RODO-2510 file (C-alpha; in nm, 4 decimals, decimal comma):
residues 627
     n   res          X          Y          Z
     1     m    -0,4349    -2,5870    -3,9539
     2     e    -0,5352    -2,2729    -3,8100
     3     g    -0,6187    -2,4602    -3,4591
     4     m    -0,2199    -2,4148    -3,4986
     5     s    -0,1791    -2,0382    -3,6147
     6     m    -0,3658    -1,9479    -3,2466
     7     g    -0,1607    -2,1201    -3,0244
     8     g    -0,1179    -2,4963    -3,1091
     9     p    -0,4736    -2,6837    -3,1312
    10     d    -0,7721    -2,6228    -3,0120
    11     e    -0,7171    -2,8659    -2,7207
    12     f    -0,4111    -2,7032    -2,6384
    13     q    -0,5650    -2,3507    -2,6944
    14     t    -0,8212    -2,3712    -2,4869
    15     t    -0,6574    -2,5498    -2,1627
    16     n    -0,4194    -2,3324    -2,2033
    17     m    -0,6404    -1,9711    -2,1883
    18     g    -0,8004    -2,1781    -1,9038
    19     l    -0,4815    -2,2272    -1,6687
    20     a    -0,4372    -1,8398    -1,7652
    21     h    -0,7206    -1,7088    -1,6468
    22     d    -0,6844    -1,9142    -1,3949
    23     f    -0,3441    -1,7640    -1,2587
    24     w    -0,5150    -1,3647    -1,2504
    25     y    -0,7887    -1,5439    -1,0596
    26     i    -0,5730    -1,6096    -0,8147
    27     i    -0,3818    -1,2963    -0,8353
    28     a    -0,7374    -1,1191    -0,7262
    29     a    -0,7959    -1,3986    -0,4412
    30     v    -0,4249    -1,3332    -0,2701
    31     l    -0,4880    -0,9519    -0,3146
    32     g    -0,8165    -0,9516    -0,1928
    33     f    -0,7356    -1,2034     0,1339
    34     i    -0,4673    -0,8968     0,1721
    35     a    -0,6744    -0,5916     0,1390
    36     l    -0,8824    -0,7995     0,4028
    37     c    -0,5837    -0,8553     0,5869
    38     r    -0,5051    -0,4726     0,6270
    39     l    -0,9252    -0,4024     0,7017
    40     v    -0,8712    -0,6200     0,9913
    41     n    -0,5440    -0,4562     1,0879
    42     l    -0,7130    -0,0889     0,9959
    43     y    -1,0211    -0,1942     1,2921
    44     k    -0,7343    -0,3591     1,5197
    45     s    -0,5747     0,0634     1,5347
    46     r    -0,9115     0,2183     1,5723
    47     t    -0,9728    -0,0120     1,8678
    48     r    -0,6695     0,1253     1,9760
    49     l    -0,6811     0,4726     1,9550
    50     q    -0,9926     0,4843     2,0983
    51     k    -0,8648     0,3137     2,4135
    52     r    -0,5976     0,5334     2,4604
    53     f    -0,8310     0,8504     2,3484
    54     a    -1,0611     0,7166     2,6662
    55     n    -0,8053     0,6660     2,8851
    56     s    -0,9209     0,3475     2,9588
    57     v    -0,7084     0,0984     2,9895
    58     q    -0,3089     0,1054     3,0806
    59     y    -0,1886    -0,0528     2,7735
    60     p    -0,3583     0,0888     2,4996
    61     t    -0,2273    -0,1823     2,2264
    62     k    -0,3203    -0,5132     2,4213
    63     p    -0,5538    -0,6827     2,2416
    64     s    -0,9331    -0,6001     2,4017
    65     n    -1,0852    -0,8498     2,2813
    66     q    -1,1079    -1,2544     2,1770
    67     f    -1,1265    -1,1653     1,7960
    68     l    -0,8218    -0,9291     1,8560
    69     e    -0,6102    -1,2323     2,0724
    70     i    -0,6769    -1,5450     1,7774
    71     w    -0,5741    -1,2178     1,5360
    72     a    -0,2445    -1,1154     1,7817
    73     t    -0,1458    -1,4887     1,7628
    74     l    -0,2018    -1,5617     1,4010
    75     t     0,0052    -1,2183     1,3802
    76     a     0,3149    -1,3421     1,5777
    77     l     0,3045    -1,6280     1,4338
    78     v     0,3049    -1,5256     1,0561
    79     r     0,5924    -1,2426     1,1956
    80     e     0,8419    -1,5196     1,3259
    81     s     0,8260    -1,7234     0,9852
    82     s     0,8518    -1,4460     0,8105
    83     y     1,1872    -1,2431     0,9416
    84     p     1,4789    -1,4926     0,9976
    85     q     1,7110    -1,3790     0,7474
    86     l     2,0492    -1,5820     0,6381
    87     y     2,3160    -1,3000     0,5282
    88     v     2,6556    -1,4175     0,3382
    89     p     2,9054    -1,2080     0,5133
    90     s     3,1979    -1,2343     0,2709
    91     s     3,2323    -0,8463     0,0821
    92     w     3,1986    -0,9933    -0,2869
    93     f     2,9090    -1,1772    -0,2204
    94     s     2,7084    -1,0392     0,0675
    95     w     2,4490    -0,9294    -0,2940
    96     m     2,4296    -1,3761    -0,2696
    97     t     2,2281    -1,3006    -0,0029
    98     p     1,9126    -1,5002     0,0416
    99     p     1,5520    -1,2932     0,0573
   100     p     1,4382    -1,3615     0,4092
   101     l     1,1959    -1,6512     0,4731
   102     g     0,8645    -1,4430     0,4249
   103     r     0,9894    -1,4189     0,0858
   104     v     1,1342    -1,7570     0,0681
   105     i     0,7849    -1,8974     0,1915
   106     t     0,7045    -1,6890    -0,0981
   107     l     0,8702    -1,8172    -0,3851
   108     l     0,8241    -2,1240    -0,2967
   109     v     0,4222    -2,0831    -0,3322
   110     y     0,4364    -1,8955    -0,6858
   111     w     0,7234    -2,1906    -0,7700
   112     a     0,4390    -2,4672    -0,6672
   113     i     0,1267    -2,2666    -0,9211
   114     i     0,3921    -2,2308    -1,1899
   115     i     0,5139    -2,5649    -1,1442
   116     s     0,1659    -2,6757    -1,1396
   117     m     0,0180    -2,5113    -1,4529
   118     m     0,3459    -2,5800    -1,6730
   119     t     0,2050    -2,9734    -1,5844
   120     a    -0,0379    -2,9797    -1,5352
   121     n    -0,1933    -3,3038    -1,7844
   122     a     0,0884    -3,2605    -2,0093
   123     i     0,2985    -3,4774    -1,9741
   124     k     0,1839    -3,7299    -2,1958
   125     n     0,3404    -4,0044    -2,4025
   126     d     0,2015    -3,9519    -2,6825
   127     a     0,3046    -3,8464    -3,0388
   128     f     0,2603    -3,4208    -2,9176
   129     f     0,4218    -3,4546    -2,5996
   130     w     0,6836    -3,2030    -2,7103
   131     e     0,4686    -2,9878    -2,8718
   132     r     0,1792    -2,9682    -2,5344
   133     i     0,4461    -2,8877    -2,3677
   134     g     0,6541    -2,6051    -2,5695
   135     f     0,2705    -2,4037    -2,5815
   136     r     0,1533    -2,4585    -2,2754
   137     n     0,4823    -2,3326    -2,1317
   138     a     0,3795    -2,0805    -2,4087
   139     w     0,1039    -1,9568    -2,2434
   140     i     0,2457    -1,9909    -1,8729
   141     t     0,5014    -1,6827    -1,9595
   142     v     0,3259    -1,4133    -2,1504
   143     m     0,0646    -1,5210    -1,9098
   144     q     0,3377    -1,3940    -1,6214
   145     m     0,4163    -1,0755    -1,8595
   146     p     0,1039    -0,8059    -1,7209
   147     l     0,2266    -0,9276    -1,3466
   148     l     0,5349    -0,8213    -1,3969
   149     y     0,5284    -0,4665    -1,4990
   150     l     0,2532    -0,3910    -1,2792
   151     l     0,5050    -0,5239    -1,0136
   152     a     0,8302    -0,2937    -1,2157
   153     s     0,5066     0,0720    -1,1677
   154     k     0,6453     0,3030    -0,9526
   155     c     0,2242     0,3745    -0,9711
   156     s     0,1600     0,0995    -0,8071
   157     i    -0,2450    -0,0244    -0,8586
   158     i    -0,0981    -0,3480    -0,6477
   159     g     0,1193    -0,1444    -0,3699
   160     l    -0,2226     0,0190    -0,3586
   161     i    -0,4080    -0,2495    -0,2203
   162     v    -0,1251    -0,4553     0,0056
   163     g     0,0058    -0,1181     0,1265
   164     n     0,3541    -0,1312    -0,0369
   165     g     0,4966     0,1458    -0,2878
   166     h     0,6978     0,0344    -0,5395
   167     e     1,0232    -0,0069    -0,3982
   168     r     0,8841    -0,2964    -0,1587
   169     l     0,7671    -0,4888    -0,4692
   170     n     1,0849    -0,4881    -0,6883
   171     w     1,2315    -0,8184    -0,5262
   172     l     0,8955    -0,9589    -0,6372
   173     h     0,9231    -0,7679    -0,9517
   174     r     1,2693    -0,9497    -0,9842
   175     w     1,1743    -1,2902    -0,8803
   176     v     0,8436    -1,2715    -1,1696
   177     g     1,1309    -1,1685    -1,4727
   178     r     1,3565    -1,4960    -1,3352
   179     t     1,0448    -1,7057    -1,3815
   180     m     0,9528    -1,5769    -1,6951
   181     f     1,2963    -1,6588    -1,8180
   182     v     1,2697    -2,0448    -1,7088
   183     t     0,9424    -2,1209    -1,8580
   184     a     1,0453    -1,9208    -2,1506
   185     a     1,3386    -2,1458    -2,2074
   186     v     1,1349    -2,4351    -2,1411
   187     h     0,9078    -2,3410    -2,3765
   188     g     1,1639    -2,2478    -2,6599
   189     w     1,4073    -2,5869    -2,5942
   190     h     1,0706    -2,8132    -2,6820
   191     f     1,0038    -2,6680    -2,9725
   192     i     1,3604    -2,7061    -3,0757
   193     a     1,3851    -3,0695    -2,8908
   194     e     1,0865    -3,1661    -3,1736
   195     w     1,2179    -3,0510    -3,4671
   196     q     1,5024    -3,1401    -3,4482
   197     r     1,4414    -3,5156    -3,4284
   198     a     1,2345    -3,4143    -3,7292
   199     g     1,5134    -3,2934    -3,8495
   200     i     1,3625    -2,9740    -3,9703
   201     l     1,4851    -2,7721    -3,7038
   202     d     1,7296    -2,5977    -3,9991
   203     f     1,3715    -2,5328    -4,2612
   204     q     1,1196    -2,4348    -3,9633
   205     m     1,4238    -2,1267    -3,8653
   206     k     1,4153    -2,0481    -4,1572
   207     m     1,0493    -2,0493    -4,2755
   208     m     0,9043    -1,9159    -3,9521
   209     g     1,0060    -1,5130    -3,7940
   210     i     0,7721    -1,5640    -3,5526
   211     v     1,0316    -1,7780    -3,4485
   212     k     1,3861    -1,4891    -3,4383
   213     y     1,1172    -1,2907    -3,2320
   214     g     1,0818    -1,5142    -2,9806
   215     f     1,3875    -1,6173    -2,8892
   216     a     1,5133    -1,2194    -2,9747
   217     a     1,2231    -1,2046    -2,6469
   218     w     1,4062    -1,4285    -2,4566
   219     a     1,7598    -1,2646    -2,4357
   220     v     1,5808    -0,9919    -2,3590
   221     l     1,4567    -1,1051    -2,1141
   222     g     1,7972    -1,3458    -2,0203
   223     w     1,9993    -0,9330    -2,0114
   224     s     1,7484    -0,7920    -1,8329
   225     l     1,8061    -1,0902    -1,5736
   226     i     2,2308    -1,0791    -1,6287
   227     s     2,1848    -0,6505    -1,5599
   228     g     1,9773    -0,6536    -1,2763
   229     f     2,2210    -0,8736    -1,0509
   230     a     2,3285    -0,5946    -0,7488
   231     p     2,7123    -0,5829    -0,8334
   232     l     2,6690    -0,4785    -1,2236
   233     r     2,3993    -0,2539    -1,1803
   234     r     2,5948    -0,0273    -0,9028
   235     l     2,8668    -0,0616    -1,1680
   236     g     2,6341     0,2141    -1,3217
   237     y     2,3336     0,2937    -1,1955
   238     e     2,2857     0,5477    -1,4384
   239     f     2,3147     0,3305    -1,7727
   240     f     2,1079     0,0308    -1,5833
   241     v     1,7816     0,2720    -1,5362
   242     l     1,8569     0,3459    -1,9022
   243     q     1,8502     0,0150    -2,0485
   244     h     1,6041    -0,1073    -1,8267
   245     l     1,3744     0,0726    -1,9594
   246     i     1,4770     0,0726    -2,3481
   247     s     1,4504    -0,3768    -2,2580
   248     a     1,0911    -0,3096    -2,1089
   249     v     0,9717    -0,1694    -2,4260
   250     l     1,1532    -0,2884    -2,6578
   251     f     1,0146    -0,6671    -2,5236
   252     i     0,6948    -0,5817    -2,5107
   253     w     0,7510    -0,5434    -2,9298
   254     l     0,9006    -0,8601    -2,9725
   255     v     0,6247    -1,0484    -2,7148
   256     y     0,3837    -0,8951    -2,9111
   257     v     0,5168    -1,0019    -3,3110
   258     h     0,5599    -1,3437    -3,1515
   259     v     0,2755    -1,4293    -2,9372
   260     p    -0,0759    -1,5206    -3,1543
   261     a    -0,3506    -1,2347    -3,1308
   262     a    -0,4835    -1,5165    -2,8847
   263     a    -0,2623    -1,4162    -2,6282
   264     r    -0,2093    -1,0712    -2,7303
   265     w    -0,4676    -0,9564    -2,4170
   266     n    -0,1542    -0,9739    -2,1990
   267     v     0,0295    -0,8347    -2,4220
   268     w    -0,1670    -0,5201    -2,4251
   269     f    -0,2516    -0,5605    -2,0455
   270     s     0,1492    -0,5188    -2,0176
   271     i     0,1042    -0,1567    -2,2013
   272     g    -0,1803    -0,0830    -2,0635
   273     a     0,0387    -0,1342    -1,7100
   274     l     0,3253     0,0448    -1,7610
   275     c     0,1357     0,3453    -1,9659
   276     f    -0,0676     0,4069    -1,6701
   277     d     0,2308     0,4488    -1,4497
   278     r     0,3879     0,6509    -1,7018
   279     a     0,0684     0,8472    -1,7595
   280     c     0,0341     0,8717    -1,3544
   281     r     0,4134     1,0023    -1,3280
   282     t     0,4571     1,2199    -1,5743
   283     v     0,0839     1,4267    -1,4041
   284     l     0,3153     1,4474    -1,0927
   285     l     0,6275     1,5463    -1,2320
   286     v     0,4218     1,8505    -1,3715
   287     w     0,1882     1,8940    -1,0306
   288     q     0,5097     1,9279    -0,8169
   289     n     0,7072     2,1288    -1,0067
   290     i     0,5231     2,3902    -1,2206
   291     k     0,3293     2,6053    -1,0353
   292     f     0,0521     2,8273    -1,2387
   293     r     0,0402     3,0976    -1,0148
   294     p     0,3276     3,1903    -0,7802
   295     n     0,3992     3,3584    -0,5090
   296     r     0,6314     3,6681    -0,5967
   297     s     0,6286     3,8075    -0,2102
   298     r     0,7686     3,4768    -0,0477
   299     c     1,1267     3,4243     0,0368
   300     k     1,2629     3,2315    -0,2785
   301     g     0,9232     3,0816    -0,3243
   302     g     0,7941     3,1988    -0,6296
   303     q     0,9462     3,0387    -0,9202
   304     r     0,7530     2,9096    -1,1852
   305     i     0,9868     2,6201    -1,2801
   306     g     1,1359     2,3612    -1,0612
   307     h     1,2395     2,4289    -0,7366
   308     f     1,4942     2,6577    -0,6033
   309     a     1,7278     2,4550    -0,3589
   310     q     2,0540     2,5460    -0,1685
   311     i     2,3425     2,2465    -0,1396
   312     r     2,6509     2,3084     0,1343
   313     a     2,9182     2,0193     0,2133
   314     v     2,9155     1,8564     0,6098
   315     g     3,2342     1,7078     0,6418
   316     d     3,3818     1,5099     0,4031
   317     s     3,1644     1,2975     0,2928
   318     i     2,7990     1,4311     0,3528
   319     t     2,5872     1,6916     0,1501
   320     v     2,2439     1,8876     0,2619
   321     i     2,0229     1,9776    -0,0114
   322     n     1,7397     2,2177     0,1247
   323     i     1,4987     2,1743    -0,0977
   324     k     1,2638     2,5406    -0,0687
   325     d     0,8894     2,5631    -0,1618
   326     v     0,7315     2,2460    -0,2029
   327     h     0,3836     2,2443    -0,3195
   328     f     0,2810     1,9107    -0,1745
   329     k     0,2446     1,7028     0,1085
   330     w     0,4243     1,3920     0,2137
   331     k     0,4508     1,1592     0,5152
   332     a     0,7404     1,1094     0,7644
   333     g     0,9978     0,7732     0,5762
   334     q     0,8563     0,8521     0,2290
   335     h     1,1111     0,9348    -0,0822
   336     l     1,1187     1,1338    -0,3940
   337     y     1,3647     1,1143    -0,7017
   338     l     1,5241     1,4395    -0,7109
   339     w     1,7104     1,5876    -1,0207
   340     m     1,9360     1,8195    -1,0525
   341     p     2,0575     1,9499    -1,4202
   342     a     2,2931     2,1413    -1,3150
   343     i     2,5344     1,8335    -1,1828
   344     g     2,3518     1,4943    -1,3545
   345     p     2,1305     1,6686    -1,6612
   346     m     2,0033     1,3031    -1,7949
   347     e     1,9726     1,1840    -1,3955
   348     a     1,7063     1,1623    -1,1557
   349     h     1,8138     0,9615    -0,8285
   350     p     1,6090     0,7977    -0,5126
   351     y     1,6746     0,9981    -0,1410
   352     t     1,4706     0,9108     0,1200
   353     i     1,3660     1,2956     0,3091
   354     a     1,5233     1,3768     0,6292
   355     c     1,2185     1,5904     0,7440
   356     a     0,9111     1,5891     0,8384
   357     h     0,7491     1,9144     0,8547
   358     q     0,8855     2,2947     0,7979
   359     l     1,2497     2,2917     0,8565
   360     p     1,3253     2,5107     1,1772
   361     e     1,4266     2,8777     1,0832
   362     t     1,3342     2,8759     0,7380
   363     c     1,1349     3,1379     0,5662
   364     i     0,9557     2,9894     0,3849
   365     c     0,7089     2,6455     0,4042
   366     n     0,7341     2,3361     0,3115
   367     s     1,1397     2,2950     0,2137
   368     i     1,1969     1,9840     0,2043
   369     q     1,6056     1,8285     0,3259
   370     l     1,7351     1,5889     0,1684
   371     v     2,0782     1,4442     0,3094
   372     v     2,3330     1,2496     0,0643
   373     r     2,6932     1,0463     0,1247
   374     k     2,9407     1,0800    -0,1430
   375     h     2,9533     0,7473    -0,3180
   376     g     3,0768     0,7993    -0,6218
   377     g     2,8933     0,9632    -1,0108
   378     f     2,6267     1,2633    -0,9305
   379     s     2,6907     1,2441    -0,5349
   380     k     3,0087     1,2580    -0,5737
   381     r     2,9812     1,5650    -0,8366
   382     l     2,7110     1,6777    -0,6016
   383     h     2,9397     1,6982    -0,3104
   384     e     3,2716     1,8173    -0,5168
   385     r     3,0200     2,1022    -0,6509
   386     a     2,9024     2,2332    -0,2683
   387     v     3,2801     2,1876    -0,1803
   388     k     3,3727     2,4451    -0,4179
   389     d     3,1081     2,6389    -0,4132
   390     h     3,2087     2,7183    -0,0622
   391     a     3,5739     2,7789    -0,1053
   392     e     3,4372     3,0381    -0,3947
   393     g     3,1680     3,2161    -0,1747
   394     r     2,9419     3,1312    -0,3316
   395     k     2,5939     3,0180    -0,1823
   396     g     2,5211     2,6985    -0,3923
   397     n     2,1950     2,8030    -0,5413
   398     y     2,0728     2,5862    -0,7960
   399     t     1,7076     2,4853    -0,9728
   400     v     1,6151     2,1356    -0,8986
   401     f     1,3425     1,9052    -1,0302
   402     v     1,1434     1,5866    -0,8198
   403     s     0,9057     1,3791    -0,8730
   404     g     0,7486     1,1214    -0,5288
   405     p     0,6371     1,1529    -0,2465
   406     y     0,6725     0,7556    -0,3055
   407     g     0,6455     0,4553    -0,0745
   408     m     0,4430     0,3665     0,2348
   409     p     0,6504     0,3970     0,5369
   410     p     0,5320     0,2391     0,8616
   411     r     0,2182     0,3302     1,1348
   412     l     0,3949     0,3445     1,4278
   413     d     0,1350     0,6138     1,6532
   414     i    -0,0465     0,2465     1,7723
   415     y     0,2699     0,1032     1,9529
   416     e     0,3445     0,1157     2,3307
   417     t     0,7849     0,1536     2,2157
   418     v     0,8710     0,1839     1,8848
   419     i     1,2644     0,1681     1,8404
   420     l     1,4733     0,2945     1,5460
   421     i     1,7784     0,1631     1,4733
   422     s     1,9779     0,3333     1,1034
   423     a     2,3244     0,3369     0,9592
   424     s     2,4924     0,6292     0,8249
   425     t     2,2252     0,8392     0,6632
   426     g     1,9970     0,5785     0,7183
   427     a     1,9225     0,8506     0,9920
   428     s     1,7630     1,0509     0,6724
   429     f     1,5187     0,8079     0,7660
   430     t     1,4399     0,7388     1,1079
   431     l     1,4695     1,0739     1,1958
   432     a     1,2044     1,2155     1,0209
   433     i     1,0377     0,9089     1,1679
   434     l     1,1017     1,0136     1,5162
   435     e     1,0216     1,3705     1,4585
   436     d     0,6961     1,3208     1,3060
   437     l     0,5850     1,0888     1,6372
   438     l     0,7014     1,3429     1,8662
   439     a     0,4850     1,6738     1,6594
   440     n     0,2095     1,3933     1,6678
   441     a     0,2111     1,2789     2,0491
   442     n    -0,0894     1,4026     2,1479
   443     t    -0,2526     1,1251     1,9006
   444     n    -0,0674     0,7913     1,9400
   445     c     0,0048     0,5299     2,2130
   446     i     0,3765     0,5942     2,1876
   447     k     0,5300     0,5398     2,5767
   448     r     0,9150     0,4876     2,4668
   449     i     1,0929     0,5394     2,2178
   450     d     1,4514     0,4895     2,1909
   451     f     1,7190     0,5211     1,8799
   452     l     2,0197     0,3719     1,7490
   453     l     2,2500     0,5278     1,5432
   454     t     2,5850     0,3945     1,4456
   455     t     2,8523     0,4903     1,1838
   456     k     3,2503     0,4335     1,1168
   457     q     3,3150     0,8054     1,2148
   458     g     3,1340     1,1365     1,4068
   459     e     3,1517     1,3867     1,1373
   460     e     2,9293     1,2080     0,8796
   461     i     2,6388     1,2440     1,1292
   462     d     2,7224     1,5361     1,2894
   463     f     2,4470     1,6788     1,1434
   464     y     2,1701     1,4529     1,2661
   465     v     2,3291     1,4593     1,6391
   466     k     2,2013     1,8129     1,6447
   467     r     1,9046     1,7261     1,5949
   468     l     1,8315     1,4431     1,8241
   469     h     1,9139     1,7130     2,0590
   470     e     1,6518     1,8849     1,9813
   471     f     1,4231     1,6212     1,9700
   472     l     1,5593     1,5552     2,3071
   473     d     1,4048     1,8521     2,4536
   474     g     1,1025     1,8225     2,2853
   475     a     1,0442     1,4809     2,4051
   476     k     1,0669     1,6108     2,7394
   477     e     0,7156     1,8793     2,7003
   478     v     0,5404     1,5989     2,5735
   479     g     0,5748     1,3228     2,7638
   480     i     0,7297     1,0779     2,5645
   481     e     1,0480     0,9157     2,7532
   482     l     1,3357     0,8804     2,4508
   483     l     1,6219     0,7099     2,4946
   484     v     1,9271     0,7950     2,2722
   485     h     2,1979     0,5594     2,1758
   486     v     2,4989     0,7154     1,9183
   487     a     2,7661     0,4317     1,8514
   488     i     3,1118     0,5354     1,6217
   489     t     3,2811     0,2452     1,5466
   490     r     3,6149     0,3188     1,4266
   491     s     3,8748     0,3448     1,6300
   492     g     4,0570     0,6776     1,6070
   493     s     3,7464     0,8996     1,4863
   494     t     3,7207     1,2175     1,5505
   495     s     3,4380     1,2923     1,8396
   496     i     3,0962     1,4247     1,7716
   497     l     3,0963     1,6391     2,0658
   498     p     3,1611     1,9837     2,1008
   499     t     3,5318     2,0482     2,3322
   500     n     3,3492     2,0998     2,6781
   501     e     3,1240     1,8298     2,6572
   502     r     3,4181     1,5903     2,4985
   503     t     3,5957     1,6888     2,8407
   504     e     3,3381     1,6811     3,0342
   505     g     3,2056     1,3423     2,9052
   506     r     3,6101     1,1531     2,9442
   507     s     3,5978     1,2457     3,3565
   508     s     3,2553     1,0905     3,3557
   509     s     3,2776     0,8043     3,1436
   510     r     3,3229     0,4877     3,2821
   511     s     3,3321     0,0828     3,1106
   512     s     3,0815    -0,1637     3,0943
   513     s     2,9060    -0,3820     2,8618
   514     w     2,6274    -0,2537     2,5973
   515     g     2,3801    -0,4356     2,6593
   516     s     2,4564    -0,3321     3,0977
   517     n     2,3605    -0,0156     3,0250
   518     l     2,0932    -0,0448     2,7695
   519     g     1,9212    -0,1949     3,0843
   520     g     2,0495    -0,1882     3,4228
   521     d     2,1767     0,1939     3,3939
   522     r     1,8814     0,3508     3,2563
   523     e     1,7598     0,5211     3,5974
   524     k     2,1471     0,5776     3,6092
   525     r     2,1237     0,8220     3,2515
   526     s     1,9426     1,1060     3,2220
   527     s     1,5921     1,0072     3,2067
   528     t     1,4602     1,2712     2,9742
   529     t     1,1038     1,1572     2,8626
   530     g     0,9080     1,2675     2,5811
   531     g     1,0378     1,4060     2,2239
   532     g     1,7553     0,8275     0,3728
   533     r     1,7131     0,5125     0,2932
   534     r     1,8830     0,5572    -0,0503
   535     d     2,2597     0,6112     0,0306
   536     v     2,2746     0,3770     0,3244
   537     e     2,5996     0,2651     0,4352
   538     d     2,5904    -0,0688     0,6043
   539     k     2,9353    -0,1048     0,6366
   540     a     2,8808     0,1343     0,8858
   541     l     2,8091    -0,1515     1,1723
   542     s     3,0223    -0,4590     1,1490
   543     l     2,8069    -0,7451     1,3226
   544     t     3,1463    -0,9424     1,4373
   545     p     3,1193    -1,0906     1,8119
   546     r     3,1305    -0,7227     2,0279
   547     r     3,4142    -0,6329     2,2254
   548     p     3,3416    -0,7176     2,6155
   549     l     3,4340    -0,3874     2,7057
   550     s     3,3814    -0,0489     2,5862
   551     e     3,4908     0,3091     2,7071
   552     a     3,1585     0,5200     2,6835
   553     s     3,1043     0,8834     2,7391
   554     t     2,7513     1,0585     2,7702
   555     d     2,6076     1,4465     2,7605
   556     s     2,3591     1,6308     2,9059
   557     h     2,1396     1,3950     2,6906
   558     v     2,2606     1,1220     2,4214
   559     h     2,5011     0,7782     2,5373
   560     h     2,7816     0,7885     2,2969
   561     s     2,9733     0,4454     2,2678
   562     t     3,2538     0,3333     2,0578
   563     t     3,2035    -0,0354     2,0473
   564     r     3,0193    -0,1960     1,8555
   565     p     2,7057    -0,2635     1,9653
   566     d     2,5015    -0,5915     2,0951
   567     i     2,1565    -0,5363     1,7941
   568     a     1,9828    -0,7894     2,0330
   569     a     2,1038    -0,6381     2,3726
   570     f     1,9101    -0,2939     2,2316
   571     i     1,6425    -0,4776     2,1165
   572     r     1,5957    -0,6825     2,4667
   573     a     1,5505    -0,3741     2,6422
   574     p     1,2846    -0,1873     2,5613
   575     v     1,0686    -0,5370     2,4841
   576     e     1,0935    -0,6408     2,7888
   577     a     1,0353    -0,3160     2,9755
   578     t     0,7174    -0,2313     2,7960
   579     g     0,3975    -0,3522     2,8527
   580     g     0,1940    -0,2953     2,5427
   581     e     0,3037    -0,3868     2,1442
   582     t     0,6605    -0,2557     2,0229
   583     k     0,7655    -0,1586     1,6424
   584     v     1,1619    -0,1781     1,5561
   585     v     1,1919    -0,0027     1,2248
   586     v     1,5239    -0,0138     1,0908
   587     c     1,7609     0,1026     0,7743
   588     g     2,0712    -0,0099     0,6879
   589     g     2,2180    -0,2165     0,4703
   590     p     2,1914    -0,6406     0,4229
   591     s     2,3976    -0,6952     0,7378
   592     l     2,2404    -0,4506     0,9680
   593     v     1,8576    -0,5579     0,8422
   594     a     1,9570    -0,9287     0,8672
   595     k     2,1229    -0,8872     1,2316
   596     v     1,8179    -0,6963     1,3300
   597     r     1,5642    -0,9436     1,1633
   598     n     1,6599    -1,2594     1,2882
   599     c     1,7019    -1,0546     1,6753
   600     v     1,3458    -0,9764     1,6571
   601     a     1,2581    -1,3004     1,5231
   602     s     1,4332    -1,5056     1,8262
   603     l     1,3875    -1,2634     2,0796
   604     a     0,9491    -1,3393     1,9989
   605     d     0,9908    -1,6764     1,9185
   606     e     1,2169    -1,6888     2,3258
   607     r     0,8925    -1,4774     2,4710
   608     a     0,6307    -1,7051     2,3223
   609     v     0,4751    -1,3847     2,2181
   610     h     0,0855    -1,3596     2,1970
   611     k     0,0887    -1,7450     2,3304
   612     g    -0,0461    -1,6919     2,6601
   613     t     0,2651    -1,5764     2,8565
   614     g     0,1332    -1,2353     2,8083
   615     a     0,4199    -1,1581     2,6255
   616     q     0,3255    -0,9363     2,3371
   617     g     0,3585    -0,8806     1,9817
   618     i     0,7204    -0,7073     1,7730
   619     g     0,6696    -0,5824     1,4940
   620     l     0,9735    -0,5393     1,2368
   621     f     0,9854    -0,2832     0,9661
   622     v     1,2770    -0,2541     0,7564
   623     e     1,4258    -0,0191     0,4885
   624     e     1,7250    -0,0668     0,3005
   625     y     1,8350     0,0629    -0,0607
   626     s     1,6923    -0,2351    -0,2552
   627     f     1,6627    -0,1337    -0,6295
***
């Protein structure tokens, strides 16, 4: 009976503990392999930059030796097999869109490992059949528990090793939890079936208190699974975050009192992961929001606790927040969590930092700008407050607290051509990246940037278009070819051009397809060379078949269109024109992301990149709301 109290008969326990150790050996091996791949990519990046600075070759992004050629071919194969994604176009069921193929393959491999461990030498038709499988699946469930909490950490050790932020690992966190729910169900069902067959179910339920804790833990896991589905999360995101945190702590306690001592190292591992994450975030929160020696001489820079922020409404749906005197650095494309007690006393929301460097016309260094689209809840109250402040003549000054920055944006300085695609306020992500690329043009390999911004109505992106004009002027100075395309898809929407440019645009407008404008009219257009992730409106881009003709107007820099853009044609034009490697970056909702994924995969396969045709690689980085 002593063996039973430690997780089953001794022969069960030895085998099950060995499988749990093997699971973590596999996790360590995978992380080590990914780290090795990152080192190879680092070597590739340095080689490209060295060739660029030496001006020794025309296309520094091409593989320079046989090893890099083989690596480029392997990379192309992985990309083409991981990018495609099936999209469910129904407005009611789009949340059921499956993950992209690469993630599906990852899940299938993970499930194959779990299933093999669930069944290995366990299915034997003897007296211990039910008990053996029950104990085995108990260990299979609890051994995954630390991985669940590691993947949920914002200060993620796994993310640091693989080079991804917590938001890009969150999908795996959810699927590991769902897998645990299934293995826990198998564990419990086999014991109940055995007790039912022996006629002792009621006795066991009354006498063994740990059984009730096990059922409670399984129920908490099931509730977290159900409440984590996108439609329920979006009903009340603030409530979801609060109850999810409570459920995470409660689940740890229930599992701790349910499992035997021999298995509790998994629970302590999970507690350690949770505490480490919370400790790191607390230290960052204090460091980023408390100035121990504030500089009172700086305009708005002498606030000791929190940060001075100004809000203003732009149009009917956009709010711009300027946070002054932030004393930490960030990378273009990163995001932070914003807490504004005056508007959301108990809420912290993630927003992409919409700028890469010091804001123009600001008197303080290191100001941060956030662009928030009005939906419901906090963003709606924020916009209403900004409108009210303006109407009453107030300046809209508030104290805010920030946590972050989080995320690991893509490295783009090693590509020859960069294609940036965004929908509505997704431009907060791509515009910050564009600003950073132009500011560092002398230290990267980039020769051309294509920028596409699509929205339903012009007033939503007026703020972005003004900045794009500034970047176009800067691009010419640093010698980068920058082509900007703005598509306003809602018919009858207000133009974003000033009145004089609007009139001039109509007089010179021409009927053409989007695809021909991207390619054939490149020399006819003004050839200008040089230099949010979180509230993204994917509905700004309808992916239905495009109309054959459109009215397209151009001002002196930006190509404007009222037609739905042909994403495939937009990507194909710069890819076919470049002699080096291309990187596509997209920030939008599921429909836009799926379309870009499939277009990139199809184009890479069609051109047979790095397979002896001379066509160079096409990489993809996706940013979308995925919490």
